C-alpha positions as CSV (number, residue, x, y, z in Angstrom):
1,M,22.8,14.8,60.0
2,E,26.4,14.5,58.1
3,L,26.1,15.1,54.3
4,L,26.2,12.0,52.0
5,S,28.9,11.4,49.6
6,T,28.2,12.0,45.9
7,P,27.8,8.4,43.8
8,K,30.8,8.0,41.4
9,N,31.9,5.2,38.5
10,I,28.4,4.7,37.2
11,E,28.5,1.3,35.6
12,I,25.9,0.3,33.0
13,N,25.6,-3.4,31.8
14,N,22.8,-6.2,30.7
15,I,21.4,-3.9,28.4
16,T,18.2,-5.3,26.8
17,C,15.4,-3.6,24.9
18,D,13.6,-2.9,28.0
19,S,16.3,-3.0,31.0
20,F,19.2,-2.8,32.2
21,R,21.5,-2.6,35.5
22,I,23.2,0.3,37.3
23,S,25.8,0.2,39.8
24,W,27.7,2.9,41.3
25,A,30.9,3.8,44.3
26,M,29.8,5.2,47.2
27,E,31.6,6.2,50.3
28,Q,32.1,3.2,52.9
29,G,30.3,5.3,55.5
30,D,27.5,5.7,53.8
31,L,26.4,1.8,52.8
32,D,24.8,1.8,56.0
33,R,23.2,5.0,55.8
34,V,21.5,5.1,52.6
35,T,17.7,4.0,52.2
36,H,16.9,5.1,48.8
37,Y,17.8,5.9,45.1
38,F,17.1,8.6,42.8
39,I,17.7,7.8,39.4
40,D,16.9,10.2,36.3
41,L,16.6,8.9,33.3
42,N,16.5,11.1,29.8
43,K,15.9,9.8,26.2
44,K,17.9,11.6,23.9
45,E,15.8,12.8,21.5
46,N,16.8,13.1,17.6
47,K,15.4,14.7,14.6
48,N,13.9,11.3,13.1
49,S,11.9,10.6,16.6
50,N,8.5,9.5,15.8
51,K,6.4,12.6,16.7
52,F,2.9,10.5,17.0
53,K,5.1,8.2,19.7
54,H,3.8,8.5,23.3
55,R,5.6,11.0,25.3
56,D,7.6,9.1,28.4
57,V,6.3,9.2,31.6
58,P,8.2,11.0,34.8
59,T,11.6,10.4,34.5
60,K,12.7,10.0,38.2
61,L,12.4,6.9,39.6
62,V,12.6,6.4,43.6
63,A,13.9,3.0,44.8
64,K,14.7,1.6,48.0
65,A,18.1,0.8,48.5
66,V,19.3,-2.8,47.4
67,P,22.2,-4.5,46.9
68,L,24.2,-2.9,43.4
69,P,24.4,-3.5,41.0
70,M,20.2,-3.3,40.6
71,T,18.0,-3.9,37.7
72,V,15.9,-1.0,36.6
73,R,12.9,-2.6,34.2
74,G,9.4,-1.7,34.1
75,H,9.7,1.7,35.3
76,W,9.4,3.3,32.3
77,F,8.6,2.4,28.7
78,L,12.2,2.3,27.5
79,S,12.6,1.9,23.6
80,P,14.5,-0.6,21.9
81,R,17.8,0.6,20.1
82,T,17.0,4.1,21.6
83,Q,19.7,6.5,23.1
84,Y,19.7,7.4,27.0
85,S,21.2,9.6,29.8
86,V,21.5,8.6,33.6
87,A,22.5,10.2,36.8
88,V,22.0,8.8,40.2
89,Q,21.6,10.2,43.6
90,T,21.3,8.7,46.8
91,A,19.3,9.8,49.8
92,V,18.4,8.9,53.6
93,K,14.7,9.3,54.1
94,Q,14.5,10.9,57.9
95,S,12.1,10.8,60.6
96,D,10.2,14.0,59.9
97,G,9.5,12.3,55.6
98,E,12.2,14.5,54.2
99,Y,14.9,13.1,52.6
100,L,19.2,14.0,53.0
101,V,20.5,13.6,49.3
102,S,23.8,13.6,47.7
103,G,24.9,15.2,44.9
104,W,23.8,13.5,41.3
105,S,26.7,11.9,40.0
106,E,27.9,12.5,36.6
107,T,25.7,11.6,33.5
108,V,26.3,8.8,31.4
109,E,25.1,7.6,28.3
110,F,24.1,4.1,27.1
111,C,21.7,2.9,23.8
112,T,19.2,0.0,25.1
113,G,19.2,-3.3,22.7
114,D,17.0,-5.0,20.0
115,Y,14.0,-7.3,20.3
116,A,15.3,-10.3,21.6
117,K,14.4,-14.2,20.1
118,E,11.5,-14.2,23.1
119,H,10.3,-10.7,22.0
120,L,9.7,-11.5,19.0
121,A,7.7,-14.8,19.5
122,Q,5.7,-12.4,21.1
123,L,5.3,-10.4,17.9
124,Q,4.8,-13.9,16.2
125,E,2.0,-15.0,18.2
126,K,0.3,-11.4,17.7
127,A,0.5,-11.9,13.7
128,E,-0.8,-15.4,13.7
129,L,-3.8,-14.4,15.4
130,I,-4.6,-12.3,12.1
131,A,-2.8,-14.4,9.8
132,G,-6.3,-15.8,8.0
133,R,-6.6,-18.4,5.5
134,M,-3.6,-19.4,3.3
135,L,-4.0,-19.4,-0.3
136,R,-1.6,-20.7,-2.9
137,F,0.7,-18.8,-5.4
138,S,3.3,-19.9,-7.9
139,V,5.4,-16.9,-8.0
140,F,7.5,-14.5,-5.8
141,Y,7.7,-10.6,-7.1
142,R,9.5,-7.4,-6.7
143,N,8.2,-4.1,-8.0
144,Q,10.7,-1.5,-8.8
145,H,11.4,1.5,-11.5
146,K,12.5,0.9,-14.9
147,E,16.0,2.5,-14.0
148,Y,16.4,-0.2,-11.4
149,F,16.4,-3.1,-13.7
150,Q,18.2,-0.9,-16.0
151,H,21.1,-0.5,-14.0
152,V,20.8,-3.9,-12.8
153,R,21.5,-5.1,-16.0
154,M,23.9,-2.4,-17.3
155,H,26.1,-2.1,-14.1
156,C,25.5,-5.4,-11.8
157,G,25.8,-8.6,-14.2
158,N,22.3,-9.1,-14.7
159,V,22.0,-9.8,-10.9
160,M,20.3,-8.6,-7.8
161,K,22.0,-7.8,-5.2
162,P,20.9,-7.6,-1.8
163,S,21.1,-4.0,0.2
164,L,20.8,-3.1,3.6
165,K,17.1,-3.6,5.0
166,D,15.6,0.1,6.2
167,N,14.3,1.5,9.6
168,S,10.5,0.5,8.3
169,G,8.8,-1.4,11.2
170,S,8.9,-2.2,14.6
171,H,11.7,0.0,16.3
172,G,13.6,-2.9,18.0
173,S,13.6,-5.3,15.1
174,P,17.3,-6.7,15.0
175,T,17.0,-6.5,10.8
176,S,16.9,-3.0,10.8
177,G,20.0,-1.8,9.6
178,M,21.7,-4.6,10.2
179,L,20.2,-7.4,7.3
180,H,21.2,-7.6,3.5
181,G,19.2,-9.2,1.4
182,I,16.1,-8.2,-1.7
183,F,12.9,-7.4,-1.1
184,F,10.2,-9.7,-2.4
185,S,6.3,-10.1,-2.5
186,C,3.8,-13.1,-2.7
187,N,0.4,-11.7,-2.3
188,T,-2.7,-12.7,-4.3
189,E,-5.9,-11.4,-5.4
190,F,-7.8,-13.9,-3.7
191,N,-10.6,-13.9,-6.6
192,T,-8.1,-14.3,-9.1
193,G,-4.8,-16.1,-7.2
194,Q,-2.6,-13.9,-9.3
195,P,-0.2,-11.0,-7.8
196,P,-2.2,-7.3,-8.0
197,Q,-1.4,-5.0,-10.5
198,D,-0.9,-2.1,-8.3
199,S,2.3,-1.5,-6.6
200,P,3.6,1.4,-4.6
201,Y,7.1,0.3,-5.7
202,G,7.2,0.9,-9.3
203,R,5.5,-0.5,-12.6
204,Y,7.9,-3.0,-13.4
205,R,7.9,-6.0,-12.3
206,F,9.9,-9.1,-12.0
207,Q,8.7,-12.6,-11.4
208,I,10.6,-15.4,-10.3
209,P,8.9,-19.1,-10.0
210,A,8.7,-19.9,-5.6
211,Q,10.5,-22.9,-5.9
212,R,13.7,-20.6,-6.7
213,L,13.8,-19.0,-3.6
214,F,12.0,-21.1,-1.6
215,N,12.6,-24.9,-1.0
216,P,13.9,-27.7,1.4
217,N,17.0,-26.3,1.5
218,T,15.5,-22.7,2.7
219,N,15.4,-22.0,6.3
220,L,12.2,-19.6,7.0
221,Y,12.3,-17.3,9.5
222,F,10.1,-14.5,11.3
223,A,11.1,-11.0,11.7
224,D,8.6,-8.3,12.3
225,F,4.6,-7.2,12.6
226,Y,3.5,-3.7,12.3
227,C,1.3,-1.6,10.4
228,M,1.4,2.5,9.8
229,Y,-1.7,3.6,11.7
230,T,-4.0,1.6,8.7
231,A,-6.3,-1.5,9.6
232,Y,-4.1,-3.9,7.4
233,H,-0.7,-5.4,9.1
234,Y,2.5,-6.4,7.7
235,V,4.5,-9.4,8.8
236,V,8.3,-9.5,7.6
237,L,9.8,-12.9,7.2
238,V,13.4,-13.8,5.9
239,L,14.3,-16.7,3.2
240,A,17.6,-17.4,3.8
241,P,19.4,-20.3,1.7
242,K,20.5,-22.8,4.7
243,G,24.2,-22.6,5.9
244,S,24.6,-19.0,3.9
245,S,25.6,-15.7,5.7
246,G,22.0,-14.6,6.1
247,D,21.0,-17.6,7.8
248,Q,24.0,-17.6,9.9
249,F,22.5,-13.7,11.0
250,C,18.9,-14.8,11.2
251,R,19.5,-18.4,13.3
252,E,21.4,-16.1,16.1
253,R,18.5,-13.8,16.4
254,L,15.3,-14.3,14.9
255,P,12.3,-17.3,15.5
256,Q,13.1,-19.9,12.5
257,L,9.7,-21.1,11.3
258,D,8.7,-24.5,10.0
259,I,8.6,-24.5,5.9
260,T,6.1,-26.8,6.2
261,S,3.4,-25.6,8.9
262,N,3.4,-22.3,10.0
263,K,0.3,-19.5,9.6
264,F,2.4,-17.6,7.1
265,L,4.1,-18.9,4.2
266,T,4.8,-22.4,3.4
267,C,6.2,-24.8,1.0
268,C,5.1,-28.5,1.0
269,M,5.3,-31.9,-1.4
270,E,2.2,-32.7,-2.6
271,E,1.6,-35.3,-5.1
272,G,5.4,-35.2,-6.2
273,E,5.1,-31.5,-6.6
274,L,6.0,-28.2,-4.3
275,V,3.1,-26.2,-3.6
276,F,3.2,-22.9,-2.0
277,R,0.7,-20.8,0.5
278,H,0.6,-17.8,1.7
279,A,-1.4,-16.2,4.7
280,Q,-4.5,-13.9,3.1
281,D,-5.0,-11.4,5.7
282,S,-1.5,-10.0,6.1
283,I,0.5,-8.4,3.4
284,L,3.9,-10.4,3.6
285,E,7.4,-8.4,3.4
286,L,9.7,-11.3,2.4
287,I,13.7,-10.8,2.5
288,Y,15.7,-12.9,0.6
289,T,19.2,-12.9,1.5
290,E,21.2,-13.7,-1.4
291,P,21.8,-11.9,-5.1
292,V,19.1,-12.7,-7.8
293,D,19.8,-13.3,-11.2
294,L,17.3,-11.7,-13.8
295,S,17.8,-14.4,-15.9
296,L,16.2,-16.7,-13.7
297,G,12.7,-14.9,-14.2
298,V,10.5,-13.0,-16.1
299,L,10.3,-8.9,-15.9
300,G,7.6,-6.9,-17.5
301,E,5.1,-4.0,-16.6
302,I,2.3,-3.8,-14.8
303,S,-0.5,-2.3,-16.1
304,G,-2.3,-1.0,-12.5
305,H,-1.4,2.0,-10.5
306,Q,1.9,2.9,-8.4
307,L,-0.2,3.6,-5.1
308,M,2.9,5.3,-3.5
309,S,0.5,6.2,-0.6
310,L,1.1,1.9,0.3
311,S,4.9,2.1,0.4
312,T,6.6,1.2,3.4
313,A,10.1,2.3,2.7
314,N,11.5,3.5,6.3
315,A,7.6,3.6,7.4
316,K,7.0,4.3,11.3
317,K,5.0,1.7,13.1
318,D,1.7,2.9,14.8
319,P,3.0,2.6,18.9
320,S,-0.9,2.7,19.9
321,C,-1.8,-0.6,17.8
322,K,-2.9,-3.2,20.2
323,T,-3.2,-5.7,17.4
324,C,0.8,-5.9,16.7
325,N,2.8,-4.0,20.0
326,I,3.9,-5.9,22.6
327,S,4.6,-4.5,26.2
328,V,8.4,-4.2,26.1
329,G,9.0,-1.2,24.3
330,R,7.9,0.2,20.5
């Protein structure tokens, strides 16, 4: 039987966090003969790869020939934001069950995308299942080292400025390495109604009245849900003043929450004043997208311990947790 030509001009497009479309050119005479495609997909590992993550399943896909381009989806556990290389081979299945194959094409590299809004909506649904009852609170707070606040006062005009979010949490979160903001907490101890006296981020705490950052002129977005090989889970929310650049970034990428009615963080007018509540059973990580002047709050030293083991800085998400993972990648 006449040999098959080697596929050429590989094109990859319509890339998402868990799928892509692929096409290539073949000799005209091969179009009616080819019965199968072999696709070899390999993840490019790097030094920061999560060593606890499951190994990818075998990378060679055998697919019946279909009109090109073809969509590759669900054949592997594709990870979001990950570099892959791909090569293709065409084949004719013969009467004896053996394959006549072409040579392998050139190798092409591409990177998968972030979670889309529909994927984040799935994470949100999972997070809502364990959020628990809502507790009242009155302040947002931010812990850091003494040197951080000294730097803000001496070199930043007393204003905390947004910084780029790290890569903690879900690998596919659109905010990681993309959104600028200031990290705040709001969780309280259920028996006192006050912020805990321990923190993994530093002994100095800036507290600001909740209404300064969260009010009817603020939009609220769901950004992530994850854990770090622990029983407790983190929910990442973004607070963005309406019309700000952070608000525009989030509106395009994240599910928006009703500030008066959601499972995580609410702001409601009750008897003429704003009342704030947070979910009891999740640790909320709040990203405020605009600068914050220290004069709007109070800075003090906490009496508890600095629990470094609870820090989420660049924390890797547990890919095996059934509570906080969805099926499109980790």
